[in-house]
PAKE-799681 format. One record per residue: residue number from 1; x, y, z of N, C-alpha, C, O in turn; chain. Coordinates in steps of 0.2 Angstrom, whole numbers, padded with zeros to 4 digits, always signed. Layout:
<pt><k>NUM</k><n_X>X</n_X><n_Y>Y</n_Y><n_Z>Z</n_Z><ca_X>X</ca_X><ca_Y>Y</ca_Y><ca_Z>Z</ca_Z><c_X>X</c_X><c_Y>Y</c_Y><c_Z>Z</c_Z><o_X>X</o_X><o_Y>Y</o_Y><o_Z>Z</o_Z><c>A</c></pt>
...
This chain:
<pt><k>1</k><n_X>+0072</n_X><n_Y>+0039</n_Y><n_Z>+0125</n_Z><ca_X>+0067</ca_X><ca_Y>+0037</ca_Y><ca_Z>+0121</ca_Z><c_X>+0060</c_X><c_Y>+0037</c_Y><c_Z>+0125</c_Z><o_X>+0061</o_X><o_Y>+0037</o_Y><o_Z>+0131</o_Z><c>A</c></pt>
<pt><k>2</k><n_X>+0055</n_X><n_Y>+0038</n_Y><n_Z>+0121</n_Z><ca_X>+0048</ca_X><ca_Y>+0039</ca_Y><ca_Z>+0125</ca_Z><c_X>+0047</c_X><c_Y>+0032</c_Y><c_Z>+0128</c_Z><o_X>+0049</o_X><o_Y>+0027</o_Y><o_Z>+0125</o_Z><c>A</c></pt>
<pt><k>3</k><n_X>+0043</n_X><n_Y>+0032</n_Y><n_Z>+0133</n_Z><ca_X>+0041</ca_X><ca_Y>+0026</ca_Y><ca_Z>+0137</ca_Z><c_X>+0036</c_X><c_Y>+0022</c_Y><c_Z>+0132</c_Z><o_X>+0032</o_X><o_Y>+0025</o_Y><o_Z>+0129</o_Z><c>A</c></pt>
<pt><k>4</k><n_X>+0037</n_X><n_Y>+0016</n_Y><n_Z>+0133</n_Z><ca_X>+0033</ca_X><ca_Y>+0011</ca_Y><ca_Z>+0128</ca_Z><c_X>+0026</c_X><c_Y>+0012</c_Y><c_Z>+0128</c_Z><o_X>+0022</o_X><o_Y>+0011</o_Y><o_Z>+0123</o_Z><c>A</c></pt>
<pt><k>5</k><n_X>+0023</n_X><n_Y>+0014</n_Y><n_Z>+0134</n_Z><ca_X>+0016</ca_X><ca_Y>+0015</ca_Y><ca_Z>+0135</ca_Z><c_X>+0013</c_X><c_Y>+0022</c_Y><c_Z>+0133</c_Z><o_X>+0007</o_X><o_Y>+0023</o_Y><o_Z>+0134</o_Z><c>A</c></pt>
<pt><k>6</k><n_X>+0017</n_X><n_Y>+0026</n_Y><n_Z>+0130</n_Z><ca_X>+0015</ca_X><ca_Y>+0033</ca_Y><ca_Z>+0128</ca_Z><c_X>+0010</c_X><c_Y>+0033</c_Y><c_Z>+0123</c_Z><o_X>+0005</o_X><o_Y>+0037</o_Y><o_Z>+0123</o_Z><c>A</c></pt>
<pt><k>7</k><n_X>+0010</n_X><n_Y>+0028</n_Y><n_Z>+0118</n_Z><ca_X>+0005</ca_X><ca_Y>+0027</ca_Y><ca_Z>+0113</ca_Z><c_X>+0003</c_X><c_Y>+0020</c_Y><c_Z>+0112</c_Z><o_X>+0007</o_X><o_Y>+0016</o_Y><o_Z>+0114</o_Z><c>A</c></pt>
<pt><k>8</k><n_X>-0002</n_X><n_Y>+0019</n_Y><n_Z>+0109</n_Z><ca_X>-0003</ca_X><ca_Y>+0012</ca_Y><ca_Z>+0107</ca_Z><c_X>+0001</c_X><c_Y>+0011</c_Y><c_Z>+0101</c_Z><o_X>+0003</o_X><o_Y>+0016</o_Y><o_Z>+0098</o_Z><c>A</c></pt>
<pt><k>9</k><n_X>+0002</n_X><n_Y>+0005</n_Y><n_Z>+0098</n_Z><ca_X>+0006</ca_X><ca_Y>+0003</ca_Y><ca_Z>+0093</ca_Z><c_X>+0003</c_X><c_Y>+0007</c_Y><c_Z>+0086</c_Z><o_X>+0006</o_X><o_Y>+0010</o_Y><o_Z>+0083</o_Z><c>A</c></pt>
<pt><k>10</k><n_X>-0004</n_X><n_Y>+0007</n_Y><n_Z>+0086</n_Z><ca_X>-0007</ca_X><ca_Y>+0010</ca_Y><ca_Z>+0080</ca_Z><c_X>-0006</c_X><c_Y>+0017</c_Y><c_Z>+0080</c_Z><o_X>-0005</o_X><o_Y>+0020</o_Y><o_Z>+0075</o_Z><c>A</c></pt>
<pt><k>11</k><n_X>-0006</n_X><n_Y>+0020</n_Y><n_Z>+0086</n_Z><ca_X>-0005</ca_X><ca_Y>+0028</ca_Y><ca_Z>+0086</ca_Z><c_X>+0002</c_X><c_Y>+0029</c_Y><c_Z>+0085</c_Z><o_X>+0003</o_X><o_Y>+0034</o_Y><o_Z>+0081</o_Z><c>A</c></pt>
<pt><k>12</k><n_X>+0007</n_X><n_Y>+0025</n_Y><n_Z>+0087</n_Z><ca_X>+0014</ca_X><ca_Y>+0027</ca_Y><ca_Z>+0086</ca_Z><c_X>+0015</c_X><c_Y>+0026</c_Y><c_Z>+0079</c_Z><o_X>+0018</o_X><o_Y>+0031</o_Y><o_Z>+0076</o_Z><c>A</c></pt>
<pt><k>13</k><n_X>+0012</n_X><n_Y>+0021</n_Y><n_Z>+0075</n_Z><ca_X>+0013</ca_X><ca_Y>+0020</ca_Y><ca_Z>+0068</ca_Z><c_X>+0010</c_X><c_Y>+0026</c_Y><c_Z>+0064</c_Z><o_X>+0013</o_X><o_Y>+0029</o_Y><o_Z>+0059</o_Z><c>A</c></pt>
<pt><k>14</k><n_X>+0004</n_X><n_Y>+0028</n_Y><n_Z>+0066</n_Z><ca_X>+0001</ca_X><ca_Y>+0034</ca_Y><ca_Z>+0063</ca_Z><c_X>+0005</c_X><c_Y>+0040</c_Y><c_Z>+0064</c_Z><o_X>+0006</o_X><o_Y>+0044</o_Y><o_Z>+0059</o_Z><c>A</c></pt>
<pt><k>15</k><n_X>+0007</n_X><n_Y>+0042</n_Y><n_Z>+0070</n_Z><ca_X>+0011</ca_X><ca_Y>+0048</ca_Y><ca_Z>+0071</ca_Z><c_X>+0018</c_X><c_Y>+0048</c_Y><c_Z>+0067</c_Z><o_X>+0019</o_X><o_Y>+0053</o_Y><o_Z>+0064</o_Z><c>A</c></pt>
<pt><k>16</k><n_X>+0021</n_X><n_Y>+0042</n_Y><n_Z>+0067</n_Z><ca_X>+0027</ca_X><ca_Y>+0041</ca_Y><ca_Z>+0063</ca_Z><c_X>+0026</c_X><c_Y>+0042</c_Y><c_Z>+0055</c_Z><o_X>+0030</o_X><o_Y>+0045</o_Y><o_Z>+0052</o_Z><c>A</c></pt>
<pt><k>17</k><n_X>+0020</n_X><n_Y>+0039</n_Y><n_Z>+0053</n_Z><ca_X>+0019</ca_X><ca_Y>+0040</ca_Y><ca_Z>+0046</ca_Z><c_X>+0017</c_X><c_Y>+0047</c_Y><c_Z>+0044</c_Z><o_X>+0019</o_X><o_Y>+0050</o_Y><o_Z>+0039</o_Z><c>A</c></pt>
<pt><k>18</k><n_X>+0014</n_X><n_Y>+0051</n_Y><n_Z>+0049</n_Z><ca_X>+0012</ca_X><ca_Y>+0058</ca_Y><ca_Z>+0047</ca_Z><c_X>+0018</c_X><c_Y>+0062</c_Y><c_Z>+0046</c_Z><o_X>+0019</o_X><o_Y>+0066</o_Y><o_Z>+0042</o_Z><c>A</c></pt>
<pt><k>19</k><n_X>+0023</n_X><n_Y>+0061</n_Y><n_Z>+0051</n_Z><ca_X>+0030</ca_X><ca_Y>+0064</ca_Y><ca_Z>+0051</ca_Z><c_X>+0034</c_X><c_Y>+0063</c_Y><c_Z>+0044</c_Z><o_X>+0036</o_X><o_Y>+0067</o_Y><o_Z>+0041</o_Z><c>A</c></pt>
<pt><k>20</k><n_X>+0034</n_X><n_Y>+0056</n_Y><n_Z>+0042</n_Z><ca_X>+0037</ca_X><ca_Y>+0054</ca_Y><ca_Z>+0036</ca_Z><c_X>+0034</c_X><c_Y>+0057</c_Y><c_Z>+0030</c_Z><o_X>+0037</o_X><o_Y>+0060</o_Y><o_Z>+0026</o_Z><c>A</c></pt>
<pt><k>21</k><n_X>+0027</n_X><n_Y>+0057</n_Y><n_Z>+0030</n_Z><ca_X>+0024</ca_X><ca_Y>+0060</ca_Y><ca_Z>+0024</ca_Z><c_X>+0025</c_X><c_Y>+0067</c_Y><c_Z>+0024</c_Z><o_X>+0026</o_X><o_Y>+0070</o_Y><o_Z>+0018</o_Z><c>A</c></pt>
<pt><k>22</k><n_X>+0025</n_X><n_Y>+0071</n_Y><n_Z>+0029</n_Z><ca_X>+0026</ca_X><ca_Y>+0078</ca_Y><ca_Z>+0029</ca_Z><c_X>+0033</c_X><c_Y>+0080</c_Y><c_Z>+0026</c_Z><o_X>+0034</o_X><o_Y>+0084</o_Y><o_Z>+0021</o_Z><c>A</c></pt>
<pt><k>23</k><n_X>+0038</n_X><n_Y>+0076</n_Y><n_Z>+0028</n_Z><ca_X>+0045</ca_X><ca_Y>+0077</ca_Y><ca_Z>+0025</ca_Z><c_X>+0045</c_X><c_Y>+0075</c_Y><c_Z>+0017</c_Z><o_X>+0048</o_X><o_Y>+0078</o_Y><o_Z>+0013</o_Z><c>A</c></pt>
<pt><k>24</k><n_X>+0042</n_X><n_Y>+0069</n_Y><n_Z>+0016</n_Z><ca_X>+0042</ca_X><ca_Y>+0066</ca_Y><ca_Z>+0009</ca_Z><c_X>+0038</c_X><c_Y>+0071</c_Y><c_Z>+0004</c_Z><o_X>+0041</o_X><o_Y>+0072</o_Y><o_Z>-0001</o_Z><c>A</c></pt>
<pt><k>25</k><n_X>+0032</n_X><n_Y>+0073</n_Y><n_Z>+0006</n_Z><ca_X>+0028</ca_X><ca_Y>+0077</ca_Y><ca_Z>+0002</ca_Z><c_X>+0031</c_X><c_Y>+0085</c_Y><c_Z>+0001</c_Z><o_X>+0030</o_X><o_Y>+0088</o_Y><o_Z>-0004</o_Z><c>A</c></pt>
<pt><k>26</k><n_X>+0033</n_X><n_Y>+0087</n_Y><n_Z>+0007</n_Z><ca_X>+0035</ca_X><ca_Y>+0094</ca_Y><ca_Z>+0007</ca_Z><c_X>+0042</c_X><c_Y>+0096</c_Y><c_Z>+0008</c_Z><o_X>+0044</o_X><o_Y>+0102</o_Y><o_Z>+0008</o_Z><c>A</c></pt>
<pt><k>27</k><n_X>+0046</n_X><n_Y>+0091</n_Y><n_Z>+0008</n_Z><ca_X>+0054</ca_X><ca_Y>+0092</ca_Y><ca_Z>+0009</ca_Z><c_X>+0055</c_X><c_Y>+0096</c_Y><c_Z>+0015</c_Z><o_X>+0053</o_X><o_Y>+0094</o_Y><o_Z>+0020</o_Z><c>A</c></pt>
<pt><k>28</k><n_X>+0060</n_X><n_Y>+0101</n_Y><n_Z>+0014</n_Z><ca_X>+0062</ca_X><ca_Y>+0105</ca_Y><ca_Z>+0020</ca_Z><c_X>+0056</c_X><c_Y>+0108</c_Y><c_Z>+0024</c_Z><o_X>+0057</o_X><o_Y>+0108</o_Y><o_Z>+0030</o_Z><c>A</c></pt>
<pt><k>29</k><n_X>+0051</n_X><n_Y>+0111</n_Y><n_Z>+0020</n_Z><ca_X>+0046</ca_X><ca_Y>+0114</ca_Y><ca_Z>+0024</ca_Z><c_X>+0042</c_X><c_Y>+0109</c_Y><c_Z>+0028</c_Z><o_X>+0040</o_X><o_Y>+0110</o_Y><o_Z>+0034</o_Z><c>A</c></pt>
<pt><k>30</k><n_X>+0041</n_X><n_Y>+0102</n_Y><n_Z>+0026</n_Z><ca_X>+0038</ca_X><ca_Y>+0097</ca_Y><ca_Z>+0029</ca_Z><c_X>+0042</c_X><c_Y>+0096</c_Y><c_Z>+0036</c_Z><o_X>+0040</o_X><o_Y>+0094</o_Y><o_Z>+0041</o_Z><c>A</c></pt>
<pt><k>31</k><n_X>+0049</n_X><n_Y>+0096</n_Y><n_Z>+0035</n_Z><ca_X>+0053</ca_X><ca_Y>+0094</ca_Y><ca_Z>+0041</ca_Z><c_X>+0052</c_X><c_Y>+0100</c_Y><c_Z>+0046</c_Z><o_X>+0053</o_X><o_Y>+0098</o_Y><o_Z>+0052</o_Z><c>A</c></pt>
<pt><k>32</k><n_X>+0051</n_X><n_Y>+0106</n_Y><n_Z>+0045</n_Z><ca_X>+0049</ca_X><ca_Y>+0111</ca_Y><ca_Z>+0049</ca_Z><c_X>+0042</c_X><c_Y>+0110</c_Y><c_Z>+0053</c_Z><o_X>+0041</o_X><o_Y>+0111</o_Y><o_Z>+0059</o_Z><c>A</c></pt>
<pt><k>33</k><n_X>+0038</n_X><n_Y>+0107</n_Y><n_Z>+0049</n_Z><ca_X>+0031</ca_X><ca_Y>+0106</ca_Y><ca_Z>+0052</ca_Z><c_X>+0030</c_X><c_Y>+0099</c_Y><c_Z>+0056</c_Z><o_X>+0025</o_X><o_Y>+0098</o_Y><o_Z>+0059</o_Z><c>A</c></pt>
<pt><k>34</k><n_X>+0035</n_X><n_Y>+0095</n_Y><n_Z>+0056</n_Z><ca_X>+0035</ca_X><ca_Y>+0089</ca_Y><ca_Z>+0060</ca_Z><c_X>+0034</c_X><c_Y>+0091</c_Y><c_Z>+0067</c_Z><o_X>+0038</o_X><o_Y>+0095</o_Y><o_Z>+0070</o_Z><c>A</c></pt>
<pt><k>35</k><n_X>+0030</n_X><n_Y>+0087</n_Y><n_Z>+0071</n_Z><ca_X>+0029</ca_X><ca_Y>+0089</ca_Y><ca_Z>+0078</ca_Z><c_X>+0034</c_X><c_Y>+0085</c_Y><c_Z>+0082</c_Z><o_X>+0037</o_X><o_Y>+0080</o_Y><o_Z>+0080</o_Z><c>A</c></pt>
<pt><k>36</k><n_X>+0035</n_X><n_Y>+0086</n_Y><n_Z>+0088</n_Z><ca_X>+0039</ca_X><ca_Y>+0083</ca_Y><ca_Z>+0093</ca_Z><c_X>+0037</c_X><c_Y>+0075</c_Y><c_Z>+0094</c_Z><o_X>+0041</o_X><o_Y>+0071</o_Y><o_Z>+0094</o_Z><c>A</c></pt>
<pt><k>37</k><n_X>+0030</n_X><n_Y>+0075</n_Y><n_Z>+0094</n_Z><ca_X>+0027</ca_X><ca_Y>+0068</ca_Y><ca_Z>+0095</ca_Z><c_X>+0029</c_X><c_Y>+0064</c_Y><c_Z>+0089</c_Z><o_X>+0030</o_X><o_Y>+0058</o_Y><o_Z>+0089</o_Z><c>A</c></pt>
<pt><k>38</k><n_X>+0028</n_X><n_Y>+0067</n_Y><n_Z>+0083</n_Z><ca_X>+0030</ca_X><ca_Y>+0063</ca_Y><ca_Z>+0077</ca_Z><c_X>+0037</c_X><c_Y>+0061</c_Y><c_Z>+0076</c_Z><o_X>+0038</o_X><o_Y>+0055</o_Y><o_Z>+0074</o_Z><c>A</c></pt>
<pt><k>39</k><n_X>+0041</n_X><n_Y>+0065</n_Y><n_Z>+0078</n_Z><ca_X>+0049</ca_X><ca_Y>+0064</ca_Y><ca_Z>+0078</ca_Z><c_X>+0050</c_X><c_Y>+0058</c_Y><c_Z>+0083</c_Z><o_X>+0053</o_X><o_Y>+0053</o_Y><o_Z>+0082</o_Z><c>A</c></pt>
<pt><k>40</k><n_X>+0047</n_X><n_Y>+0058</n_Y><n_Z>+0089</n_Z><ca_X>+0048</ca_X><ca_Y>+0053</ca_Y><ca_Z>+0094</ca_Z><c_X>+0045</c_X><c_Y>+0046</c_Y><c_Z>+0092</c_Z><o_X>+0048</o_X><o_Y>+0041</o_Y><o_Z>+0093</o_Z><c>A</c></pt>
<pt><k>41</k><n_X>+0039</n_X><n_Y>+0047</n_Y><n_Z>+0088</n_Z><ca_X>+0036</ca_X><ca_Y>+0041</ca_Y><ca_Z>+0086</ca_Z><c_X>+0041</c_X><c_Y>+0038</c_Y><c_Z>+0080</c_Z><o_X>+0042</o_X><o_Y>+0032</o_Y><o_Z>+0080</o_Z><c>A</c></pt>
<pt><k>42</k><n_X>+0043</n_X><n_Y>+0042</n_Y><n_Z>+0076</n_Z><ca_X>+0048</ca_X><ca_Y>+0039</ca_Y><ca_Z>+0071</ca_Z><c_X>+0054</c_X><c_Y>+0036</c_Y><c_Z>+0074</c_Z><o_X>+0056</o_X><o_Y>+0031</o_Y><o_Z>+0071</o_Z><c>A</c></pt>
<pt><k>43</k><n_X>+0057</n_X><n_Y>+0039</n_Y><n_Z>+0079</n_Z><ca_X>+0063</ca_X><ca_Y>+0036</ca_Y><ca_Z>+0082</ca_Z><c_X>+0061</c_X><c_Y>+0030</c_Y><c_Z>+0085</c_Z><o_X>+0065</o_X><o_Y>+0025</o_Y><o_Z>+0085</o_Z><c>A</c></pt>
<pt><k>44</k><n_X>+0055</n_X><n_Y>+0029</n_Y><n_Z>+0088</n_Z><ca_X>+0053</ca_X><ca_Y>+0023</ca_Y><ca_Z>+0092</ca_Z><c_X>+0052</c_X><c_Y>+0018</c_Y><c_Z>+0086</c_Z><o_X>+0054</o_X><o_Y>+0012</o_Y><o_Z>+0088</o_Z><c>A</c></pt>
<pt><k>45</k><n_X>+0049</n_X><n_Y>+0019</n_Y><n_Z>+0081</n_Z><ca_X>+0048</ca_X><ca_Y>+0014</ca_Y><ca_Z>+0075</ca_Z><c_X>+0055</c_X><c_Y>+0012</c_Y><c_Z>+0073</c_Z><o_X>+0056</o_X><o_Y>+0006</o_Y><o_Z>+0072</o_Z><c>A</c></pt>
<pt><k>46</k><n_X>+0060</n_X><n_Y>+0016</n_Y><n_Z>+0072</n_Z><ca_X>+0066</ca_X><ca_Y>+0014</ca_Y><ca_Z>+0070</ca_Z><c_X>+0069</c_X><c_Y>+0010</c_Y><c_Z>+0075</c_Z><o_X>+0072</o_X><o_Y>+0005</o_Y><o_Z>+0073</o_Z><c>A</c></pt>
<pt><k>47</k><n_X>+0069</n_X><n_Y>+0011</n_Y><n_Z>+0081</n_Z><ca_X>+0072</ca_X><ca_Y>+0007</ca_Y><ca_Z>+0086</ca_Z><c_X>+0069</c_X><c_Y>+0001</c_Y><c_Z>+0087</c_Z><o_X>+0072</o_X><o_Y>-0005</o_Y><o_Z>+0088</o_Z><c>A</c></pt>
<pt><k>48</k><n_X>+0062</n_X><n_Y>+0001</n_Y><n_Z>+0087</n_Z><ca_X>+0058</ca_X><ca_Y>-0006</ca_Y><ca_Z>+0088</ca_Z><c_X>+0059</c_X><c_Y>-0011</c_Y><c_Z>+0082</c_Z><o_X>+0059</o_X><o_Y>-0017</o_Y><o_Z>+0083</o_Z><c>A</c></pt>
<pt><k>49</k><n_X>+0060</n_X><n_Y>-0008</n_Y><n_Z>+0076</n_Z><ca_X>+0061</ca_X><ca_Y>-0012</ca_Y><ca_Z>+0070</ca_Z><c_X>+0068</c_X><c_Y>-0014</c_Y><c_Z>+0069</c_Z><o_X>+0070</o_X><o_Y>-0017</o_Y><o_Z>+0064</o_Z><c>A</c></pt>
<pt><k>50</k><n_X>+0072</n_X><n_Y>-0011</n_Y><n_Z>+0073</n_Z><ca_X>+0080</ca_X><ca_Y>-0012</ca_Y><ca_Z>+0072</ca_Z><c_X>+0082</c_X><c_Y>-0010</c_Y><c_Z>+0065</c_Z><o_X>+0086</o_X><o_Y>-0014</o_Y><o_Z>+0062</o_Z><c>A</c></pt>
<pt><k>51</k><n_X>+0079</n_X><n_Y>-0005</n_Y><n_Z>+0063</n_Z><ca_X>+0081</ca_X><ca_Y>-0003</ca_Y><ca_Z>+0056</ca_Z><c_X>+0088</c_X><c_Y>+0000</c_Y><c_Z>+0055</c_Z><o_X>+0091</o_X><o_Y>+0001</o_Y><o_Z>+0050</o_Z><c>A</c></pt>
<pt><k>52</k><n_X>+0091</n_X><n_Y>+0002</n_Y><n_Z>+0061</n_Z><ca_X>+0098</ca_X><ca_Y>+0004</ca_Y><ca_Z>+0061</ca_Z><c_X>+0103</c_X><c_Y>-0001</c_Y><c_Z>+0064</c_Z><o_X>+0101</o_X><o_Y>-0004</o_Y><o_Z>+0068</o_Z><c>A</c></pt>
<pt><k>53</k><n_X>+0109</n_X><n_Y>-0001</n_Y><n_Z>+0061</n_Z><ca_X>+0114</ca_X><ca_Y>-0006</ca_Y><ca_Z>+0063</ca_Z><c_X>+0116</c_X><c_Y>-0004</c_Y><c_Z>+0071</c_Z><o_X>+0116</o_X><o_Y>+0002</o_Y><o_Z>+0073</o_Z><c>A</c></pt>
<pt><k>54</k><n_X>+0117</n_X><n_Y>-0009</n_Y><n_Z>+0075</n_Z><ca_X>+0119</ca_X><ca_Y>-0008</ca_Y><ca_Z>+0082</ca_Z><c_X>+0125</c_X><c_Y>-0004</c_Y><c_Z>+0082</c_Z><o_X>+0126</o_X><o_Y>+0000</o_Y><o_Z>+0087</o_Z><c>A</c></pt>
<pt><k>55</k><n_X>+0130</n_X><n_Y>-0004</n_Y><n_Z>+0077</n_Z><ca_X>+0136</ca_X><ca_Y>-0001</ca_Y><ca_Z>+0077</ca_Z><c_X>+0134</c_X><c_Y>+0007</c_Y><c_Z>+0077</c_Z><o_X>+0138</o_X><o_Y>+0011</o_Y><o_Z>+0080</o_Z><c>A</c></pt>
<pt><k>56</k><n_X>+0129</n_X><n_Y>+0009</n_Y><n_Z>+0074</n_Z><ca_X>+0127</ca_X><ca_Y>+0016</ca_Y><ca_Z>+0074</ca_Z><c_X>+0124</c_X><c_Y>+0019</c_Y><c_Z>+0080</c_Z><o_X>+0124</o_X><o_Y>+0025</o_Y><o_Z>+0082</o_Z><c>A</c></pt>
<pt><k>57</k><n_X>+0121</n_X><n_Y>+0014</n_Y><n_Z>+0084</n_Z><ca_X>+0117</ca_X><ca_Y>+0016</ca_Y><ca_Z>+0090</ca_Z><c_X>+0122</c_X><c_Y>+0016</c_Y><c_Z>+0096</c_Z><o_X>+0121</o_X><o_Y>+0013</o_Y><o_Z>+0102</o_Z><c>A</c></pt>
<pt><k>58</k><n_X>+0127</n_X><n_Y>+0020</n_Y><n_Z>+0096</n_Z><ca_X>+0132</ca_X><ca_Y>+0021</ca_Y><ca_Z>+0101</ca_Z><c_X>+0133</c_X><c_Y>+0028</c_Y><c_Z>+0102</c_Z><o_X>+0132</o_X><o_Y>+0032</o_Y><o_Z>+0098</o_Z><c>A</c></pt>
<pt><k>59</k><n_X>+0135</n_X><n_Y>+0030</n_Y><n_Z>+0108</n_Z><ca_X>+0136</ca_X><ca_Y>+0038</ca_Y><ca_Z>+0110</ca_Z><c_X>+0141</c_X><c_Y>+0041</c_Y><c_Z>+0105</c_Z><o_X>+0141</o_X><o_Y>+0047</o_Y><o_Z>+0104</o_Z><c>A</c></pt>
<pt><k>60</k><n_X>+0146</n_X><n_Y>+0037</n_Y><n_Z>+0103</n_Z><ca_X>+0151</ca_X><ca_Y>+0040</ca_Y><ca_Z>+0098</ca_Z><c_X>+0148</c_X><c_Y>+0042</c_Y><c_Z>+0092</c_Z><o_X>+0151</o_X><o_Y>+0047</o_Y><o_Z>+0089</o_Z><c>A</c></pt>
<pt><k>61</k><n_X>+0142</n_X><n_Y>+0040</n_Y><n_Z>+0090</n_Z><ca_X>+0139</ca_X><ca_Y>+0042</ca_Y><ca_Z>+0084</ca_Z><c_X>+0137</c_X><c_Y>+0049</c_Y><c_Z>+0084</c_Z><o_X>+0136</o_X><o_Y>+0052</o_Y><o_Z>+0079</o_Z><c>A</c></pt>
<pt><k>62</k><n_X>+0136</n_X><n_Y>+0052</n_Y><n_Z>+0090</n_Z><ca_X>+0133</ca_X><ca_Y>+0058</ca_Y><ca_Z>+0091</ca_Z><c_X>+0139</c_X><c_Y>+0064</c_Y><c_Z>+0090</c_Z><o_X>+0138</o_X><o_Y>+0069</o_Y><o_Z>+0088</o_Z><c>A</c></pt>
<pt><k>63</k><n_X>+0145</n_X><n_Y>+0061</n_Y><n_Z>+0090</n_Z><ca_X>+0151</ca_X><ca_Y>+0066</ca_Y><ca_Z>+0089</ca_Z><c_X>+0152</c_X><c_Y>+0067</c_Y><c_Z>+0082</c_Z><o_X>+0150</o_X><o_Y>+0063</o_Y><o_Z>+0077</o_Z><c>A</c></pt>
<pt><k>64</k><n_X>+0153</n_X><n_Y>+0074</n_Y><n_Z>+0080</n_Z><ca_X>+0154</ca_X><ca_Y>+0076</ca_Y><ca_Z>+0073</ca_Z><c_X>+0161</c_X><c_Y>+0073</c_Y><c_Z>+0071</c_Z><o_X>+0166</o_X><o_Y>+0072</o_Y><o_Z>+0074</o_Z><c>A</c></pt>
<pt><k>65</k><n_X>+0161</n_X><n_Y>+0071</n_Y><n_Z>+0064</n_Z><ca_X>+0167</ca_X><ca_Y>+0068</ca_Y><ca_Z>+0061</ca_Z><c_X>+0171</c_X><c_Y>+0074</c_Y><c_Z>+0059</c_Z><o_X>+0168</o_X><o_Y>+0079</o_Y><o_Z>+0057</o_Z><c>A</c></pt>
<pt><k>66</k><n_X>+0177</n_X><n_Y>+0074</n_Y><n_Z>+0060</n_Z><ca_X>+0181</ca_X><ca_Y>+0080</ca_Y><ca_Z>+0057</ca_Z><c_X>+0181</c_X><c_Y>+0081</c_Y><c_Z>+0050</c_Z><o_X>+0180</o_X><o_Y>+0076</o_Y><o_Z>+0046</o_Z><c>A</c></pt>
<pt><k>67</k><n_X>+0180</n_X><n_Y>+0087</n_Y><n_Z>+0047</n_Z><ca_X>+0180</ca_X><ca_Y>+0088</ca_Y><ca_Z>+0040</ca_Z><c_X>+0186</c_X><c_Y>+0089</c_Y><c_Z>+0037</c_Z><o_X>+0186</o_X><o_Y>+0091</o_Y><o_Z>+0031</o_Z><c>A</c></pt>
């Protein structure tokens, strides 16, 4: 994850919101337009707010489930 001092808290939230709004307003096209900084900020906000259960934040989660 990005180092904590990469952005101020306000900048991190602004970048995250821009990314979310792009996807929300434009769907798949918005997902293509999201910048790397916006994705990193969204991930940082998710991690810092503990929005995801700890059980999902394990390396095993990266493995694909058999279909």
